[in-house]
All heavy atoms as an XYZ file, in Angstrom:
1035
protein
N     126.322     91.344     33.057
C     125.699     92.590     33.436
C     125.756     92.708     34.953
O     125.458     91.774     35.666
C     124.262     92.621     32.912
C     123.698     93.981     32.893
S     122.417     94.235     31.677
C     121.031     93.466     32.427
N     126.146     93.877     35.406
C     126.316     94.100     36.837
C     125.463     95.294     37.240
O     125.662     96.405     36.763
C     127.810     94.359     37.113
C     128.145     94.511     38.560
C     128.070     93.430     39.419
C     128.528     95.746     39.057
C     128.390     93.572     40.745
C     128.845     95.888     40.390
C     128.774     94.799     41.245
N     124.509     95.086     38.101
C     123.582     96.137     38.546
C     122.922     96.856     37.364
O     122.721     98.056     37.383
C     124.283     97.169     39.432
C     124.707     96.627     40.762
C     126.043     96.379     41.022
C     123.778     96.347     41.752
C     126.442     95.873     42.248
C     124.172     95.852     42.975
C     125.513     95.603     43.232
N     122.646     96.123     36.332
C     121.956     96.703     35.193
C     122.837     97.499     34.244
O     122.339     98.108     33.310
N     124.160     97.522     34.489
C     125.076     98.263     33.613
C     125.891     97.279     32.795
O     126.311     96.239     33.290
C     126.049     99.140     34.420
C     125.359    100.237     35.184
C     125.135    100.105     36.538
C     124.941    101.379     34.534
C     124.508    101.111     37.246
C     124.315    102.387     35.227
C     124.086    102.254     36.598
N     126.091     97.644     31.592
C     126.951     96.841     30.730
C     128.305     97.507     30.637
O     128.410     98.728     30.540
C     126.355     96.717     29.337
C     125.124     95.884     29.326
C     124.720     95.582     27.929
N     123.533     94.723     28.032
C     122.631     94.623     27.124
N     122.745     95.306     25.998
N     121.605     93.832     27.281
N     129.302     96.685     30.673
C     130.660     97.203     30.522
C     130.834     97.665     29.082
O     130.478     96.961     28.145
C     131.664     96.109     30.865
C     133.082     96.577     30.911
C     134.005     95.467     31.368
C     135.415     95.972     31.400
N     136.339     94.943     31.836
N     131.371     98.882     28.934
C     131.595     99.407     27.593
C     132.766     98.697     26.944
O     133.765     98.405     27.594
C     131.876    100.913     27.640
C     130.664    101.729     27.963
C     130.994    103.200     27.846
C     129.763    104.022     28.123
N     130.041    105.448     28.021
N     132.597     98.443     25.699
C     133.651     97.829     24.923
C     134.734     98.876     24.649
O     134.430    100.018     24.325
C     133.064     97.350     23.603
C     133.811     96.267     22.935
C     133.051     95.832     21.695
C     133.568     94.513     21.222
N     132.880     94.080     20.005
N     135.987     98.501     24.831
C     137.087     99.418     24.558
C     137.184     99.667     23.059
O     137.008     98.773     22.253
C     138.413     98.850     25.055
C     138.610     98.952     26.525
C     140.024     98.582     26.893
C     140.250     98.809     28.363
N     141.633     98.495     28.728
N     137.479    100.917     22.751
C     137.680    101.301     21.356
C     139.033    100.774     20.896
O     140.051    101.010     21.543
C     137.630    102.825     21.213
C     138.029    103.326     19.870
N     137.239    103.163     18.758
C     139.139    103.975     19.448
C     137.843    103.690     17.712
N     139.000    104.199     18.107
N     139.039    100.083     19.799
C     140.292     99.609     19.209
C     140.731    100.646     18.190
O     139.969    101.025     17.306
C     140.090     98.241     18.520
O     139.572     97.324     19.474
C     141.396     97.724     17.957
N     141.951    101.121     18.347
C     142.464    102.136     17.436
C     142.639    101.585     16.032
O     143.107    100.452     15.851
C     143.807    102.672     17.938
C     143.802    103.438     19.257
C     145.230    103.817     19.635
C     142.925    104.669     19.184
N     142.302    102.413     15.053
C     142.561    102.055     13.663
C     144.053    102.252     13.387
O     144.758    102.904     14.162
C     141.752    102.949     12.710
O     142.221    104.304     12.841
C     140.249    102.879     13.000
N     144.516    101.734     12.285
C     145.920    101.934     11.906
C     146.228    103.422     11.728
O     147.294    103.888     12.123
C     146.267    101.162     10.630
C     146.467     99.682     10.855
C     147.535     99.381     11.901
O     148.668     99.917     11.806
O     147.237     98.610     12.830
N     145.272    104.151     11.167
C     145.453    105.592     10.971
C     145.598    106.306     12.316
O     146.452    107.178     12.481
C     144.263    106.142     10.186
C     144.442    107.526      9.665
C     143.284    107.901      8.742
C     143.602    109.172      8.014
N     142.681    109.454      6.937
N     144.776    105.938     13.288
C     144.869    106.533     14.623
C     146.184    106.166     15.305
O     146.803    106.998     15.967
C     143.687    106.084     15.487
C     142.352    106.671     15.044
C     141.162    106.025     15.720
O     141.204    104.804     16.015
O     140.170    106.734     15.949
N     146.619    104.931     15.122
C     147.903    104.508     15.696
C     149.057    105.311     15.092
O     149.977    105.719     15.805
C     148.132    103.017     15.466
C     147.240    102.120     16.289
C     147.481    100.663     15.938
C     146.507     99.750     16.650
N     146.674     98.346     16.230
N     148.994    105.541     13.791
C     150.044    106.309     13.116
C     150.036    107.764     13.603
O     151.088    108.360     13.823
C     149.856    106.267     11.589
C     150.036    104.906     10.974
C     151.481    104.548     10.867
C     151.654    103.290     10.042
N     153.030    103.039      9.700
N     148.838    108.335     13.776
C     148.744    109.708     14.276
C     149.316    109.789     15.689
O     150.047    110.728     16.019
C     147.299    110.213     14.245
C     147.214    111.644     14.656
C     146.912    112.124     15.892
C     147.493    112.792     13.847
N     146.966    113.498     15.891
C     147.327    113.931     14.657
C     147.867    112.956     12.514
C     147.520    115.226     14.180
C     148.061    114.250     12.038
C     147.886    115.358     12.867
N     148.998    108.805     16.517
C     149.535    108.784     17.883
C     151.052    108.673     17.869
O     151.730    109.311     18.686
C     148.918    107.645     18.691
C     147.480    107.928     19.084
O     146.991    109.044     18.929
N     146.801    106.920     19.569
N     151.593    107.885     16.953
C     153.051    107.768     16.828
C     153.654    109.121     16.444
O     154.678    109.531     16.996
C     153.405    106.701     15.795
C     154.895    106.490     15.509
C     155.642    106.072     16.779
C     155.075    105.451     14.404
N     153.013    109.825     15.511
C     153.461    111.163     15.124
C     153.488    112.091     16.342
O     154.467    112.791     16.575
C     152.530    111.726     14.046
C     152.812    113.148     13.577
C     153.934    113.161     12.552
C     151.563    113.775     12.992
N     152.421    112.071     17.125
C     152.340    112.923     18.324
C     153.414    112.547     19.344
O     154.032    113.432     19.948
C     150.956    112.809     18.962
S     149.648    113.505     17.930
N     153.644    111.254     19.511
C     154.692    110.803     20.435
C     156.067    111.283     19.985
O     156.877    111.739     20.797
C     154.692    109.279     20.558
C     153.474    108.742     21.290
O     152.771    109.529     21.968
O     153.219    107.521     21.170
N     156.329    111.177     18.683
C     157.622    111.613     18.150
C     157.793    113.133     18.289
O     158.881    113.611     18.543
C     157.785    111.183     16.688
C     158.049    109.689     16.532
C     158.198    109.336     15.057
C     158.781    107.970     14.873
N     160.187    107.885     15.228
N     156.712    113.867     18.121
C     156.771    115.315     18.338
C     157.099    115.599     19.805
O     157.978    116.399     20.104
C     155.442    115.977     17.938
C     155.375    117.434     18.323
C     156.073    118.393     17.600
C     154.622    117.850     19.413
C     156.032    119.739     17.958
C     154.568    119.191     19.770
C     155.272    120.130     19.042
O     155.218    121.454     19.420
N     156.398    114.923     20.697
C     156.565    115.170     22.137
C     157.976    114.840     22.619
O     158.523    115.546     23.463
C     155.530    114.371     22.928
N     158.573    113.778     22.064
C     159.906    113.408     22.543
C     161.039    114.002     21.691
O     162.215    113.745     21.931
C     160.046    111.889     22.687
C     160.101    111.123     21.376
O     160.353    111.716     20.312
O     159.885    109.889     21.412
N     160.665    114.803     20.691
C     161.672    115.492     19.884
C     162.323    114.643     18.811
O     163.302    115.071     18.201
N     161.777    113.462     18.545
C     162.399    112.589     17.549
C     161.746    112.669     16.166
O     162.141    111.950     15.253
C     162.395    111.136     18.039
O     161.072    110.629     18.111
N     160.784    113.558     16.008
C     160.126    113.732     14.713
C     161.085    114.408     13.743
O     161.843    115.308     14.129
C     158.867    114.593     14.913
C     157.895    114.727     13.753
C     157.345    113.361     13.360
C     156.734    115.635     14.151
N     161.075    113.967     12.493
C     161.925    114.554     11.457
C     161.728    116.074     11.476
O     160.617    116.569     11.607
C     161.551    113.950     10.099
C     162.500    114.262      8.975
C     162.140    115.540      8.242
O     160.956    115.752      7.962
O     163.066    116.340      7.984
N     162.812    116.827     11.368
C     162.795    118.267     11.649
C     161.736    119.048     10.882
O     161.029    119.877     11.469
C     164.166    118.883     11.381
C     164.186    120.351     11.753
C     165.503    121.041     11.440
O     166.238    120.580     10.563
O     165.763    122.063     12.090
N     161.602    118.844      9.583
C     160.618    119.612      8.821
C     159.204    119.399      9.360
O     158.428    120.343      9.478
C     160.666    119.245      7.344
C     161.896    119.782      6.655
O     162.642    120.582      7.208
N     162.121    119.334      5.443
N     158.880    118.159      9.681
C     157.537    117.866     10.186
C     157.391    118.281     11.645
O     156.294    118.615     12.085
C     157.185    116.402      9.937
C     157.033    116.173      8.463
C     158.091    115.683      7.699
C     155.855    116.521      7.809
C     157.973    115.531      6.326
C     155.736    116.376      6.441
C     156.785    115.879      5.697
O     156.666    115.749      4.339
N     158.481    118.296     12.372
C     158.450    118.855     13.720
C     158.059    120.332     13.654
O     157.215    120.806     14.420
C     159.808    118.702     14.419
C     159.823    119.276     15.806
C     159.507    118.480     16.897
C     160.115    120.622     16.026
C     159.496    119.013     18.187
C     160.104    121.160     17.303
C     159.793    120.352     18.393
N     158.659    121.060     12.723
C     158.358    122.486     12.574
C     156.905    122.695     12.160
O     156.216    123.557     12.704
C     159.357    123.143     11.592
C     160.725    123.249     12.276
C     158.858    124.502     11.100
C     161.853    123.704     11.371
N     156.423    121.894     11.207
C     155.028    122.025     10.783
C     154.078    121.697     11.927
O     153.104    122.411     12.160
C     154.744    121.125      9.579
C     153.337    121.227      8.994
C     153.044    122.645      8.498
C     153.157    120.217      7.869
N     154.363    120.634     12.657
C     153.530    120.247     13.806
C     153.573    121.353     14.861
O     152.538    121.732     15.434
C     154.031    118.925     14.383
C     153.066    118.240     15.299
C     152.423    117.088     14.907
C     152.809    118.731     16.569
C     151.531    116.439     15.752
C     151.922    118.094     17.432
C     151.289    116.942     17.017
N     154.764    121.888     15.105
C     154.946    122.944     16.094
C     154.168    124.202     15.691
O     153.522    124.835     16.525
C     156.437    123.247     16.234
C     156.779    123.994     17.497
O     156.233    123.651     18.566
O     157.613    124.908     17.424
N     154.228    124.549     14.414
C     153.470    125.693     13.899
C     151.975    125.461     14.122
O     151.270    126.328     14.636
C     153.783    125.900     12.411
C     152.878    126.863     11.705
C     152.902    128.224     12.002
C     151.999    126.424     10.721
C     152.062    129.118     11.346
C     151.164    127.308     10.056
C     151.196    128.652     10.370
O     150.362    129.529      9.721
N     151.507    124.295     13.753
C     150.088    123.961     13.906
C     149.664    124.079     15.367
O     148.651    124.703     15.688
C     149.829    122.548     13.372
C     148.426    122.101     13.514
N     148.020    121.272     14.531
C     147.327    122.388     12.792
C     146.724    121.064     14.415
N     146.275    121.721     13.367
N     150.443    123.501     16.254
C     150.115    123.545     17.685
C     150.171    124.980     18.225
O     149.298    125.397     18.996
C     151.075    122.648     18.462
N     151.167    125.727     17.814
C     151.347    127.091     18.324
C     150.228    128.024     17.875
O     149.711    128.808     18.675
C     152.698    127.646     17.880
N     149.833    127.934     16.617
C     148.775    128.822     16.135
C     147.462    128.477     16.817
O     146.697    129.366     17.195
C     148.641    128.780     14.597
C     149.954    129.184     13.930
C     147.490    129.679     14.130
C     150.559    130.487     14.384
N     147.203    127.199     17.008
C     145.985    126.802     17.731
C     146.021    127.294     19.172
O     144.972    127.559     19.757
C     145.794    125.291     17.692
C     145.013    124.870     16.491
O     143.965    125.423     16.206
N     145.529    123.896     15.760
N     147.199    127.429     19.731
C     147.307    127.838     21.124
C     147.409    129.334     21.341
O     146.929    129.858     22.338
N     148.034    130.037     20.390
C     148.337    131.434     20.683
C     148.212    132.396     19.513
O     148.245    133.595     19.706
C     149.749    131.527     21.263
C     150.799    130.955     20.342
C     152.099    130.601     21.023
O     152.091    130.404     22.249
O     153.119    130.534     20.321
N     148.133    131.923     18.317
C     148.036    132.811     17.155
C     149.399    133.203     16.603
O     150.445    132.932     17.195
N     149.379    133.844     15.447
C     150.612    134.162     14.731
C     151.524    135.144     15.473
O     152.730    134.961     15.488
C     150.289    134.701     13.333
C     149.936    133.638     12.367
N     148.649    133.140     12.248
C     150.691    132.944     11.486
C     148.641    132.196     11.329
N     149.861    132.053     10.849
N     150.952    136.183     16.053
C     151.814    137.187     16.688
C     152.650    136.566     17.814
O     153.867    136.765     17.885
C     150.969    138.356     17.196
C     151.784    139.573     17.479
N     151.364    140.554     18.325
C     153.005    139.982     17.040
C     152.270    141.503     18.392
N     153.275    141.174     17.623
N     152.009    135.794     18.676
C     152.754    135.127     19.755
C     153.711    134.077     19.193
O     154.810    133.897     19.717
C     151.794    134.485     20.747
S     150.946    135.692     21.777
N     153.288    133.407     18.137
C     154.166    132.422     17.491
C     155.472    133.087     17.071
O     156.559    132.578     17.340
C     153.458    131.798     16.282
C     154.353    130.967     15.404
C     154.724    129.684     15.784
C     154.821    131.465     14.204
C     155.551    128.917     14.963
C     155.639    130.708     13.389
C     156.007    129.426     13.768
N     155.363    134.244     16.415
C     156.568    134.945     15.966
C     157.427    135.377     17.158
O     158.651    135.239     17.129
C     156.203    136.156     15.104
C     155.516    135.804     13.811
C     154.435    136.553     13.370
C     155.934    134.746     13.029
C     153.805    136.249     12.174
C     155.314    134.424     11.834
C     154.237    135.184     11.403
N     156.795    135.882     18.197
C     157.543    136.284     19.389
C     158.279    135.099     20.007
O     159.446    135.206     20.386
C     156.610    136.881     20.446
C     156.183    138.300     20.140
O     156.832    138.962     19.303
O     155.186    138.747     20.745
N     157.606    133.964     20.093
C     158.183    132.789     20.749
C     159.243    132.085     19.912
O     160.069    131.350     20.452
C     157.087    131.804     21.142
C     156.205    132.345     22.236
O     156.622    133.203     23.020
N     154.984    131.867     22.292
N     159.224    132.278     18.610
C     160.185    131.611     17.721
C     161.226    132.585     17.193
O     161.938    132.275     16.241
C     159.458    130.962     16.536
C     158.395    129.971     16.905
C     158.958    128.815     17.688
C     157.829    127.872     18.107
N     158.232    126.965     19.143
N     161.362    133.738     17.793
C     162.197    134.799     17.235
C     163.645    134.378     17.000
O     164.277    134.849     16.063
C     162.134    136.051     18.105
O     162.603    135.776     19.401
N     164.173    133.474     17.820
C     165.584    133.096     17.665
C     165.836    132.221     16.439
O     166.928    132.259     15.879
C     166.096    132.412     18.917
C     166.179    133.388     20.075
C     166.983    132.834     21.214
O     167.257    131.647     21.287
N     167.370    133.710     22.129
N     164.858    131.437     16.030
C     165.057    130.603     14.834
C     163.911    130.788     13.842
O     163.578    129.896     13.083
C     165.246    129.134     15.202
C     164.098    128.575     16.014
O     163.177    129.287     16.393
N     164.147    127.292     16.287
N     163.355    131.989     13.831
C     162.193    132.275     12.992
C     162.485    132.128     11.505
O     161.680    131.572     10.765
C     161.658    133.674     13.310
C     160.336    134.068     12.686
C     159.250    133.042     12.981
C     159.899    135.437     13.186
N     163.641    132.587     11.059
C     163.981    132.478      9.640
C     164.006    131.011      9.206
O     163.509    130.669      8.124
C     165.340    133.144      9.352
O     165.256    134.513      9.757
C     165.697    133.077      7.886
N     164.544    130.156     10.029
C     164.567    128.721      9.721
C     163.146    128.165      9.632
O     162.827    127.390      8.731
C     165.387    127.972     10.768
C     165.492    126.512     10.521
N     166.063    125.981      9.380
C     165.065    125.448     11.251
C     166.012    124.665      9.428
N     165.394    124.326     10.551
N     162.299    128.564     10.560
C     160.892    128.135     10.530
C     160.221    128.597      9.240
O     159.521    127.829      8.580
C     160.131    128.686     11.747
C     160.062    127.741     12.912
C     161.203    127.379     13.612
C     158.858    127.212     13.326
C     161.137    126.513     14.693
C     158.774    126.344     14.411
C     159.927    126.007     15.084
O     159.848    125.142     16.154
N     160.423    129.861      8.874
C     159.808    130.408      7.663
C     160.268    129.632      6.437
O     159.452    129.225      5.597
C     160.122    131.914      7.513
C     159.677    132.446      6.160
C     159.465    132.702      8.635
N     161.563    129.403      6.327
C     162.096    128.663      5.171
C     161.555    127.243      5.107
O     161.267    126.729      4.023
C     163.621    128.669      5.197
C     164.192    130.036      4.939
O     163.569    130.879      4.304
N     165.380    130.290      5.459
N     161.410    126.608      6.240
C     160.870    125.247      6.272
C     159.399    125.235      5.903
O     158.959    124.397      5.105
C     161.090    124.611      7.659
O     162.487    124.591      7.933
C     160.527    123.207      7.719
N     158.635    126.144      6.475
C     157.204    126.197      6.167
C     156.965    126.497      4.693
O     156.010    125.991      4.095
C     156.497    127.224      7.055
C     156.409    126.830      8.530
C     155.850    127.984      9.352
C     155.575    125.569      8.728
N     157.849    127.254      4.086
C     157.722    127.553      2.654
C     157.777    126.265      1.827
O     157.115    126.158      0.797
C     158.817    128.518      2.206
C     158.681    128.951      0.773
C     159.722    129.973      0.391
C     159.467    130.418     -1.037
N     160.400    131.474     -1.438
N     158.547    125.304      2.270
C     158.670    124.049      1.514
C     157.503    123.091      1.763
O     157.285    122.184      0.966
C     159.986    123.311      1.855
O     159.937    122.844      3.211
C     161.198    124.189      1.641
N     156.759    123.294      2.848
C     155.704    122.339      3.210
C     154.283    122.847      3.005
O     153.392    122.066      2.682
C     155.861    121.918      4.680
C     157.095    121.093      5.010
C     157.228    120.936      6.515
C     157.023    119.732      4.337
N     154.074    124.141      3.214
C     152.714    124.682      3.113
C     152.318    124.898      1.656
O     153.166    125.271      0.832
C     152.615    126.020      3.851
C     152.747    125.985      5.370
C     152.761    127.421      5.920
C     151.628    125.191      5.997
N     151.032    124.699      1.341
C     150.559    125.083      0.002
C     150.823    126.571     -0.241
O     150.871    127.366      0.712
C     149.052    124.793      0.066
C     148.889    123.788      1.166
C     149.974    124.108      2.163
N     150.996    126.968     -1.491
C     151.399    128.337     -1.825
C     150.476    129.399     -1.224
O     150.962    130.388     -0.674
C     151.481    128.518     -3.341
C     152.650    127.754     -3.935
O     153.606    127.429     -3.244
N     152.557    127.452     -5.219
N     149.161    129.232     -1.357
C     148.228    130.229     -0.821
C     148.342    130.326      0.691
O     148.267    131.416      1.268
C     146.785    129.898     -1.211
C     146.534    130.082     -2.696
O     147.366    130.704     -3.375
O     145.482    129.607     -3.174
N     148.518    129.187      1.328
C     148.641    129.151      2.787
C     149.912    129.886      3.207
O     149.888    130.716      4.114
C     148.685    127.693      3.258
C     148.216    127.490      4.665
C     147.082    126.738      4.925
C     148.907    128.006      5.742
C     146.637    126.528      6.220
C     148.485    127.815      7.038
C     147.337    127.072      7.277
N     150.998    129.563      2.532
C     152.256    130.218      2.869
C     152.176    131.725      2.610
O     152.726    132.518      3.380
C     153.446    129.626      2.103
C     154.744    130.265      2.484
C     155.362    129.947      3.685
C     155.321    131.233      1.678
C     156.546    130.564      4.075
C     156.505    131.859      2.049
C     157.116    131.523      3.248
N     151.489    132.137      1.544
C     151.359    133.561      1.233
C     150.691    134.311      2.385
O     151.128    135.407      2.755
C     150.578    133.758     -0.061
N     149.647    133.731      2.973
C     148.969    134.361      4.113
C     149.892    134.402      5.332
O     149.964    135.409      6.031
C     147.676    133.631      4.448
C     146.591    133.823      3.415
C     146.215    135.281      3.210
O     146.061    136.013      4.202
O     146.069    135.682      2.041
N     150.584    133.306      5.564
C     151.558    133.257      6.656
C     152.634    134.329      6.452
O     152.999    135.045      7.380
C     152.187    131.860      6.720
C     153.413    131.789      7.578
C     153.310    131.638      8.946
C     154.684    131.873      7.014
C     154.450    131.583      9.754
C     155.824    131.819      7.801
C     155.700    131.676      9.176
N     153.124    134.435      5.222
C     154.227    135.345      4.932
C     153.824    136.811      5.088
O     154.645    137.643      5.475
C     154.792    135.072      3.531
C     156.145    135.654      3.316
C     157.256    135.088      3.929
C     156.329    136.766      2.516
C     158.525    135.621      3.759
C     157.593    137.318      2.328
C     158.691    136.744      2.951
N     152.557    137.137      4.793
C     152.075    138.504      5.025
C     152.224    138.861      6.510
O     152.682    139.958      6.852
C     150.609    138.638      4.613
C     150.366    138.663      3.141
C     148.855    138.726      2.867
C     148.543    138.404      1.436
N     147.082    138.330      1.212
N     151.824    137.951      7.362
C     151.931    138.190      8.808
C     153.402    138.263      9.225
O     153.779    139.133     10.021
C     151.195    137.102      9.585
N     154.204    137.379      8.691
C     155.639    137.383      9.008
C     156.275    138.707      8.586
O     157.038    139.314      9.347
C     156.318    136.201      8.316
C     157.822    136.242      8.361
C     158.505    136.033      9.564
C     158.571    136.491      7.220
C     159.898    136.080      9.618
C     159.954    136.539      7.263
C     160.613    136.327      8.458
O     161.977    136.379      8.507
N     155.975    139.164      7.384
C     156.527    140.417      6.877
C     156.104    141.591      7.754
O     156.916    142.473      8.073
C     156.101    140.647      5.415
O     156.526    139.523      4.637
C     156.690    141.916      4.850
N     154.834    141.607      8.157
C     154.361    142.674      9.046
C     155.097    142.610     10.380
O     155.451    143.645     10.950
C     152.850    142.536      9.258
N     155.345    141.405     10.853
C     156.034    141.229     12.136
C     157.471    141.751     12.070
O     157.892    142.519     12.932
C     156.014    139.753     12.545
C     156.742    139.489     13.834
C     156.118    139.727     15.049
C     158.046    139.000     13.831
C     156.786    139.495     16.258
C     158.719    138.766     15.029
C     158.088    139.012     16.227
O     158.750    138.781     17.420
N     158.219    141.346     11.062
C     159.633    141.744     11.007
C     159.813    143.211     10.646
O     160.843    143.800     10.958
C     160.474    140.842     10.072
C     159.978    140.913      8.639
C     160.499    139.415     10.585
C     160.873    140.218      7.629
N     158.801    143.808      9.997
C     158.917    145.227      9.644
C     158.282    146.123     10.702
O     158.259    147.341     10.535
C     158.273    145.487      8.283
O     156.878    145.265      8.350
N     157.782    145.495     11.767
C     157.151    146.228     12.864
C     156.013    147.114     12.352
O     155.857    148.263     12.753
C     158.202    147.047     13.621
C     157.760    147.352     15.050
O     156.899    146.625     15.575
O     158.267    148.332     15.615
N     155.232    146.539     11.439
C     154.083    147.222     10.838
C     153.094    147.646     11.923
O     152.798    146.880     12.839
C     153.413    146.260      9.845
C     152.359    146.919      8.991
O     151.435    147.544      9.553
O     152.437    146.769      7.754
N     152.576    148.849     11.819
C     151.619    149.341     12.819
C     150.305    148.565     12.773
O     149.532    148.603     13.722
C     151.354    150.836     12.615
O     150.791    151.064     11.336
N     150.061    147.860     11.700
C     148.845    147.047     11.541
C     149.073    145.584     11.891
O     148.272    144.730     11.504
C     148.359    147.119     10.089
C     147.215    148.072      9.917
O     146.593    148.476     10.887
N     146.949    148.419      8.670
N     150.138    145.277     12.607
C     150.518    143.885     12.879
C     149.376    143.067     13.469
O     149.153    141.936     13.059
C     151.791    143.797     13.767
C     152.208    142.343     13.996
C     151.582    144.484     15.094
C     152.772    141.654     12.825
N     148.636    143.621     14.398
C     147.557    142.852     15.038
C     146.487    142.462     14.029
O     146.037    141.310     14.008
C     146.945    143.626     16.211
C     147.872    143.775     17.400
C     148.371    142.464     17.984
O     147.635    141.461     18.005
O     149.539    142.437     18.417
N     146.074    143.400     13.191
C     145.055    143.103     12.176
C     145.557    142.088     11.167
O     144.821    141.178     10.761
C     144.607    144.381     11.456
C     143.827    145.305     12.356
O     143.215    144.876     13.329
N     143.856    146.588     12.039
N     146.793    142.249     10.743
C     147.370    141.329      9.751
C     147.496    139.925     10.344
O     147.172    138.937      9.677
C     148.723    141.868      9.238
C     148.489    143.185      8.481
C     149.421    140.846      8.363
C     149.745    143.972      8.175
N     147.934    139.834     11.585
C     148.032    138.528     12.241
C     146.646    137.921     12.473
O     146.471    136.704     12.335
C     148.806    138.630     13.551
S     150.592    138.743     13.295
N     145.669    138.753     12.781
C     144.296    138.246     12.934
C     143.791    137.649     11.623
O     143.118    136.610     11.621
C     143.350    139.354     13.397
C     143.543    139.727     14.861
O     144.233    138.983     15.593
O     142.995    140.782     15.268
N     144.116    138.294     10.501
C     143.722    137.753      9.195
C     144.437    136.428      8.916
O     143.829    135.489      8.386
C     144.022    138.769      8.080
C     143.146    140.019      8.067
C     143.671    141.033      7.044
C     141.691    139.656      7.773
N     145.706    136.361      9.269
C     146.452    135.104      9.092
C     145.874    134.014      9.987
O     145.769    132.854      9.570
C     147.933    135.319      9.390
N     145.491    134.378     11.200
C     144.850    133.406     12.107
C     143.552    132.885     11.494
O     143.296    131.674     11.496
C     144.551    134.029     13.469
C     145.793    134.366     14.278
O     146.904    133.932     13.909
O     145.638    135.094     15.286
N     142.742    133.803     10.975
C     141.459    133.404     10.383
C     141.687    132.480      9.192
O     140.994    131.454      9.048
C     140.667    134.637      9.957
N     142.662    132.808      8.341
C     142.977    131.948      7.198
C     143.427    130.574      7.691
O     143.002    129.544      7.157
C     144.059    132.580      6.310
C     144.307    131.784      5.063
C     143.572    132.013      3.921
C     145.258    130.760      5.045
C     143.768    131.253      2.772
C     145.463    129.998      3.913
C     144.713    130.248      2.778
O     144.912    129.469      1.655
N     144.262    130.563      8.692
C     144.743    129.297      9.263
C     143.560    128.425      9.698
O     143.476    127.256      9.336
C     145.672    129.577     10.446
C     146.093    128.341     11.183
C     147.256    127.674     10.829
C     145.328    127.836     12.223
C     147.646    126.524     11.497
C     145.708    126.682     12.901
C     146.869    126.032     12.527
N     142.656    129.000     10.490
C     141.540    128.206     11.016
C     140.607    127.714      9.916
O     140.081    126.610      9.994
C     140.761    128.994     12.076
C     141.609    129.309     13.281
C     141.746    130.614     13.744
C     142.316    128.310     13.952
C     142.541    130.910     14.845
C     143.117    128.604     15.049
C     143.220    129.903     15.483
O     144.015    130.191     16.565
N     140.432    128.516      8.871
C     139.581    128.103      7.750
C     140.217    126.993      6.927
O     139.513    126.230      6.269
C     139.288    129.304      6.845
C     138.354    130.321      7.454
C     138.272    131.605      6.632
O     138.727    131.617      5.469
O     137.760    132.595      7.174
N     141.541    126.918      6.947
C     142.259    125.974      6.087
C     143.144    125.002      6.868
O     144.022    124.367      6.291
C     143.108    126.757      5.082
C     142.246    127.577      4.168
O     141.676    127.061      3.220
N     142.121    128.864      4.460
N     142.906    124.897      8.136
C     143.715    124.049      9.010
C     143.776    122.604      8.516
O     144.783    121.915      8.679
C     143.130    124.111     10.419
C     143.849    123.289     11.436
C     143.221    123.413     12.823
O     142.121    123.978     12.966
O     143.870    122.941     13.761
N     142.695    122.162      7.889
C     142.657    120.787      7.387
C     143.794    120.492      6.409
O     144.234    119.343      6.297
C     141.307    120.487      6.750
C     141.028    121.367      5.548
O     141.198    122.591      5.613
N     140.602    120.780      4.457
N     144.287    121.513      5.716
C     145.402    121.305      4.784
C     146.663    120.875      5.529
O     147.410    120.002      5.064
C     145.667    122.571      3.967
C     144.532    123.048      3.068
C     144.869    124.391      2.450
C     144.226    122.009      1.998
N     146.912    121.480      6.676
C     148.071    121.099      7.489
C     147.863    119.706      8.073
O     148.778    118.879      8.066
C     148.326    122.132      8.602
C     148.807    123.446      7.995
C     149.365    121.605      9.606
C     149.050    124.541      8.989
N     146.670    119.455      8.552
C     146.374    118.131      9.110
C     146.563    117.058      8.050
O     147.116    115.986      8.336
C     144.962    118.112      9.729
C     144.928    119.026     10.957
C     144.542    116.686     10.086
C     143.558    119.284     11.515
N     146.143    117.340      6.823
C     146.322    116.368      5.731
C     147.800    116.091      5.455
O     148.189    114.947      5.238
C     145.650    116.870      4.438
C     144.132    116.865      4.521
O     143.563    116.248      5.442
O     143.517    117.499      3.645
N     148.630    117.137      5.489
C     150.071    116.962      5.278
C     150.667    116.123      6.415
O     151.429    115.179      6.175
C     150.788    118.330      5.177
C     150.334    119.081      3.932
C     152.307    118.153      5.191
C     150.733    120.557      3.915
N     150.295    116.467      7.628
C     150.815    115.719      8.791
C     150.306    114.281      8.785
O     151.052    113.349      9.110
C     150.429    116.420     10.091
C     151.144    117.740     10.366
C     150.525    118.461     11.556
C     152.633    117.520     10.583
N     149.046    114.077      8.408
C     148.508    112.711      8.366
C     149.214    111.879      7.298
O     149.523    110.712      7.518
C     147.005    112.717      8.110
C     146.369    111.332      8.170
C     146.454    110.716      9.551
O     145.936    111.252     10.505
N     147.101    109.555      9.661
N     149.479    112.490      6.137
C     150.208    111.771      5.074
C     151.593    111.359      5.579
O     152.053    110.246      5.307
C     150.314    112.640      3.819
N     152.242    112.254      6.284
C     153.546    111.916      6.853
C     153.391    110.814      7.920
O     154.187    109.855      7.927
C     154.232    113.142      7.454
C     155.561    112.806      8.065
C     156.646    112.473      7.258
C     155.726    112.807      9.444
C     157.875    112.131      7.825
C     156.952    112.470     10.010
C     158.016    112.138      9.206
O     159.220    111.796      9.765
N     152.401    110.941      8.776
C     152.166    109.926      9.806
C     151.930    108.557      9.169
O     152.431    107.538      9.663
C     150.965    110.312     10.682
N     151.192    108.537      8.073
C     150.907    107.272      7.397
C     152.172    106.601      6.867
O     152.209    105.381      6.664
C     149.922    107.487      6.241
C     148.524    107.854      6.727
O     148.224    107.656      7.936
O     147.724    108.352      5.911
N     153.210    107.411      6.644
C     154.471    106.858      6.128
C     155.380    106.321      7.243
O     156.412    105.718      6.954
C     155.213    107.917      5.314
O     155.802    108.882      6.172
N     155.019    106.582      8.489
C     155.869    106.143      9.601
C     155.749    104.639      9.824
O     154.772    104.026      9.566
C     155.486    106.889     10.896
C     155.729    108.394     10.879
C     155.180    109.026     12.162
C     157.198    108.710     10.743
């Protein structure tokens, strides 16, 4: 004990935390398997900017993203995503409202994506 303070014990990462960190590292350096890179990228983008900006920022390879997300997202989740995507590509006058609904669905069900990513991380 030094001046009445105790040194804090360092937190030791669990295997699950180590696997998640490995997933994040692979995403950051671009070495994550493509389908999971897209899912991770979608998750990060929606948390940062929402669906409308996501579509704008991914416009060059948006169809590929949509097709990949269709294979990974649960059906109900993908259906909400696809409503926003359809409004975006058709230049629907209600795009903002539709994307806001997709954002709300995403935030309410975000744990589903985290569970998919964690299952993949556990396999690394």
